[in-house]
N, C-alpha and C positions, 0 to 999 in steps of 0.2 A: 375417611378410610381407617379402619380399626389397626391401631398397634399392639406388639406385646408388651406386657407389664414394665413400668421404667422408661417406657420409649415415648417420643413428642416429635411433632414434625416442624421445620423450619421451613418458612419459604425466602428463598433466595431472589431478588429481584435483580432487575438489568440496572447497574449502578451507573453514577455518574461518570462517564467517559471523559470528563474536563475537556479545555479549549471550546467550551460553549455549545458539544454536541447534545442535542435533542433526542435522538434517536438513533437504530442502529439496526442493520440487516442480518438475519441468521443464516450464516454459510455453512455450518458444518457441526452437528452435534458431535461431541466429543466423549459423552457417556451415555448409556441407555438406562433404561427404567430397570431396577435392581442392580444397577453396578453400584460398587462400595468405591466411595471416594475418601481421598485424605483433605485436611486442611489445604486450602492453597491451590489445590488440584485443577488444570484448567478444565473445564465443562464445555463450554462452547467456543468456537471462532465467531465473531462477528463482523461486520463490515460497515465502517462508519464513514463520512465524507472526508474524514482525512487518510484512512488506512484500516487494514486488516488487524484485530485484537482478540487475543484470546483472552478471556474472560475465566478468572478462578473463582471456585465458590469459598468462602469465609467459613462454610461449616465441613464436620467430617461426618460419613454416615453413608447411608442406603438410599440413594434416588428413589423416590417414590412417585415422581410426577415431574415430566416436563411440559414448558409451555412455548407452541410455534414449532411451526413446522420450518424446513428450509426454506429460503425464499421470502420468509414474512418479515415484517419489518415493524418492529415494536419501540415504544417510546420509553425514555428513560423513568423507572422506577413500576414497568410491568414486570410483572412474574416471570421469573426464567425454569427454574426447579424447585420442587420443596425435597428437604432431605429429612429423615428420620434418623433422630438422633438419642442418645441417652441422657436422662435427667440429671444424675451426678456422673459423668464420667472419671474415670482414674486419670491421674497426672499422665499426659503420654499417650492416651489412647487416641488421638483426632478427632473427636467431636467438638471440641468447642470450638466457637466462632473467633476468626482471628482478625478480622476487621478490615482486611486488604480487600482490594478492588481489582487491581490490575496487576499481570504477571510482570515481576522487576520493578513494582514500587512496595511490594511487602517484604516478606523473608527471604533471606537468601539461599535458602537451601532449596535443593532442586524438588519439586512436585514428584509424589510418589506416583507410578504409573499406575492405572485403573485395573480394579479387580471386580470382576464379574463372581457378582453370588448364584449359585445353584439353586434353581427351584424346581419343584416338583415337575414342572413341564410349561414350557417358555410361553409368555402370553403376549399378544400382541392385537392392534386394532380397540383396544379398551380405550375409552374417551374418559376424562375427569374434567368436569369444565365446573364445578362448584368452587375449587379450588381458586379460581380467578376475581382479581379483588381491583380497586384503584383504576390505574391509568389501562392494564392488561384488560379488564371488562369492559372498560370504554371503549376500548380499543376495536373490540370485535374480531381481531385477526387471529387472536392467537388462541389456538386449540391444546388443550392439555392432554399428552396422551400419558395413560399411568396404568399400571399391573399391582393387583395387589401384592403384597411382599408376607410370605408367612411367618411366624415365627420365628423360626431357625434363622432364615435370612437377616431378620429385627434385630434377633439377640447379637449377631455376628457384627453389626454396627458398632455395639458398644464395644466391642473387641477389637476395634480397627487399630494398628498400630505405626502406620503411617510409614511402613517400609515398603520396599520397591516388591514387586512382583505379583503371581495374581492367579487365579484359577483359569483354568481352561473354556475357551468359549466353542461352541459348535461350529460358528463359522472363523476362521480365521481372520487375522487383521490383513487387511489389504495394503501391500508395501507401499503406499503413497505419503510422500511428504508435503510436495506442493498443492495450497488449496489450489491452483490456477489450475493443475492438472486434472484437482476431481470435476472443477466447476466445467471444464472442457467436455467432460468425459459425461457429465451429468443432463449438458444443455444438446448434447448429442444423441442421448440415449445409450450411451456404450457402458455396458459392464466392465469395472475394471477388472473382477476376478476373473473374467474371460481372457485377459492380458499375460503376457511373460514378460517382466521388465529387463530391460537391456540395459539397466543401472548396477552398481554395487550391490551385491546381497538380492538382486532379481528387483532391483528398485523400479518403480515404474514411471519413465519419465516422458514429458509432453511430447517427444519426437514419437514415442511409442503409440501414444493416443491418436497423435496423427497421422500415423503409418497405418493405423488399425482403419480410422476414418475412411482414408484414400482406397487402401484396398477394399472395403466395404462397398465406396462407391463404383470401383472399378469391375467387381464380381458381380455388380448389379447389371453393369452395362454389357458384360461380356456374357453374360449367361441369364438372361431375364426370366427365364422360366424354371430356373432352380429353384431348391424349395431356400426359403430367407432363414439365414441364420438367426434364431432364438430372441440374439442377445444383441447382435451386431445392428446399428441401423442402415438401411437400407437408400439406396440412390432415389431421387424422385421421378415418378415415371414421367417419360417425353409428354408436351402438350400435344394433343393431335393439332395437325394445319387446320382441319377446321373448326378449331375452338375460337371462340369469340377473344378478342382483347379483354375485355370484362372480366373473363372467366379464367384466363391465363396469368394476369398479374393483378395484385389486391391495389384497389383505390387509391389506397394510402396505407402507411404504417407510421402508428405511433409509438414510440420510444419514449417511456419515462426519465423525465431529468431528476435521477435521485443519485444515491452514492458518490463517487469520485464525479461523476459525470455534472451531477447536480451543484456540486463544490464548485466545481470548476465556472458553471455557468454564472450563478451566484455571484462571485469574487469579480470574474470580469464585466460585467454586468455594472456592478457595482463601482470598478474602478473608472468606466466611462462616465458615468454619471456625475462622481464626486470630486476626482481628478481633472485638473485642465491641464492636460498634457501636451506636449511638443517633442518633436521629433527632428533630430539631426543626424546626418550620416557622413562619412567619407571612405575612400578607398584606401588601403594600405598595401607597402609591398612588404608580403610576409617571408618573403626568401631568406634573410636572416637569421628569422626567428625559427624557420626551419632545419637550418641549418645548426643553429645553436643546440636546439634539441638533439639533432642527430649525435651533435660530439659530445652530449650530457649523456647520452645512453650508451655510447660507444664506448666511454670511459669506464664501464662497469657499475655494478650495484643495479638497483630497482630502477626498474623505466620511469622516465617521466613519461606523463601524457600533455598532449598540448592543451587540454581543456586547464592542468594544473598550471602551466605557464600562463594563458588569458588571465587564472584567478589571479596568479600572484601580480600581474600588471594591473590588475583592478584593484587590489588593494591599495598598491602603492599611489594609485590615481585618486583613491577614496583619501587618502591622506594629506594630499596636495590639494583636494577641493572637497571637503570635510560637508560641505552643505547639501551633496548629494545622497549622501548615507544618514537621511533622516526621513521624519513623518510629520504629519500635520495634524496636531490634536485643534479638530474646527470645532469645538464647542469652546475650548479655551482662547482660540484665536492664536495659537502658538504652534511655531515651527522646532519640533525636538528633536536635535542631533545627537547623534549616538556617538560612545567613546569606543566602540567596539564595531566589529564588522562580521554579520554573521550572514555568510554569501548564499544564497539561494540559485539552485541551477534546475532547469527546466530536463525533464524526464521523460520520456515517453514510455509508457508500458502497456501492456495487455489489458490494464485496467482503465487507463487516461493517463492524462496528464498531470504528472505530479512535480513537485519542487522540492525536493530535500533540501535541509539546512546544513552547511556547514559550519560549526559554532567554532567563533574567534578564528576565522581563515586569514585576519592580519597576522596572527602569530604564527603561521603555520609556513614551511617551507616547502619548495616545490614537490617533494619526496611525501611528506606528509599528508598535502594536500590531494596527490595522486592516489593514494592510498585511501584515504576519508571519500574521494569520490567513486572510486571502484567498491567499498564497502556500500554506501547510500545506495548505488545505482543497483547492484545486485539487491538489496533490501526491498527497492521499487518493485523489480522486475517478480519476485516474489511473493509480492504482498504483505512483508513484515515491518516495512516502517512504521515506527510509532509516533501518535502524535506530536510528540514532542520533537519529534525528527522532521516534520513538516511543517512548522510554526516559528516565528521569531525571527524570521529574515530581516536584514535592514538593507540589503542589495541582490540583483539578481543577475546572474549570467547565463542569457540563453544562447546556446551553439546551435543555431537550427540550420548550419551548414551541414550537419550530418547527413539531413534530406535530401541533401543536392540543391538547397535553394541559397540563391547568392543574396538576396537581402529582403527585409520585412520591417514592419512598423511594430515593435513590439508594444503590448498592452502591459501596463506597470501593475506589479503584484501588488494589489491593495492590501495594506497601506504604507507599503512603501514608495519611496519618492523617484526612483529611475530602476532602468533595466537596461542592461548593454546586449545588444545582439550580433552576433558573429556568424556571418554569412562562409559559405564555402570557399577551402582556398584552392584556385586554379591558375592555371598557366595563362598570361594575359600577355599583349605588346606592351611595355611600359618603358618610358624615358628614364633611364639609368645611367648617371654619371654623363650625361650631355648626349648619349647614343641609345636608340631604338633596342630595347632588348625584351627576350622573353622572360617576364619573371612570375613570381608564385604572388598572385594577389587576393586582398580578403576585402570584401565592403564591412564596414563597422559602423551599425545603426545604434543611437541612444535616444531613449525615452526619457522625458524627466517631468515632474511636477511644477509647470511654474510657479507655483506659489513658493517653493522654497528656495530657487534663483531663477536668473534672468539668462539669456542667451549666452552672454560672455562667460560663465562659470561653466555651462553645459559643454559650451564649444571648447574652453580650454581642456575641460577633461578628456574630451574625446581626442583632441591633439595631442594630447600626452600620451594617450593609450596607442594612437598610431603611431606617435615617436618610438615607444617602446616596442613594438611591433616589426618597425621597420630598423630599428637600430637596439637590439638589447641591451647593448652594453649604458643604456641610458637608466638601466634600472640599477647599478651599481652606485648612482649615487644616492639611492633611498635604501641599501643594506647595509 
């Protein structure tokens, strides 16, 4: 591609996203060919086996090519975009490289919004494959989409000042923030520009997309002869009664084990292969714990969650039985015991099961734990958890009671040594103070690595947790 005098292209490759990740899937491009970008401006949103990540470009200039369509998996080191920059940029022009890779890991200044460079005529569909090299060319799946940039646009790259603002685009931005909303619409062939958002300032929410999909399905059922909407997907036609089962239902459906689902599969399989686990469980009367929580919340201030109280009980128990807050170094044949508790908790999201980690949970009170659980849970739902927020746990708390389940045998979150599972709290007959009564009963399950301790330690930990659930005053001894 020819450039104006004094300009040259720099290729930005998919950086190492840390935590041993070797590939990422392109979820959404944040820039178009011809856009003016500033240093450290996010240019693409990718999904790794850990989380959604916005990848910033370390160069400032004009985007001349993009590599890979949305949904494409790229290995680390494959080309992402090329940027036309000036040979000798003036100070503050925004055309130097910053060297940063991830948002939040580099400069603290907010990235500038993208600016659209006016061209004589919008170009689309042009492809440039000559710019592929290294892992990107070997992969064979990364297609480059490029458009020539005229001298006027290229010259503008050398004058980027990194400030917010931009030139108008022919198509206005779609008012969507959540990548999950975009994905839901994309998977169902729904054009978001046809929707009116119900959120603040017309923001399109997930409920808006689901409502549009339901309306499309109902409309197709009520008036099958009506002309279909050009952008809204229609409900599938009913299968005729004479159709054979072979034509009505596919023989098999294959779903790739990749992304979050693939990472979960690998970790669970590794846990079962490497960890000689054992499980013990006990029923506990949680009536007093529920009363204590009600009293705490009635006293004013931020509400305390049940998960926070259970977490506080866990950290107190781990202080008494530190063998379970450890990991096994198989190569060195050593048990590594941690002096801190980074508490993971299982959270079910639209993208699958994730385990965010509360750092230094042992040093937090119930109020702080409640706030951090809420923050991480919301980040998990919106797909904005960082790799650092999903790794480094030393013990995991799994509250599967929210699914209406009484008990389970948790699989240890490798490479940790134990996981506590909590079932639903339900009214049951219970002998209380020598008499039969209806009490709030919960089943607690502990799965532990038998290499780090024997049954006596595991049983002591679980019994202490049950005692705190039944008599929260027991916690006062450790406060």
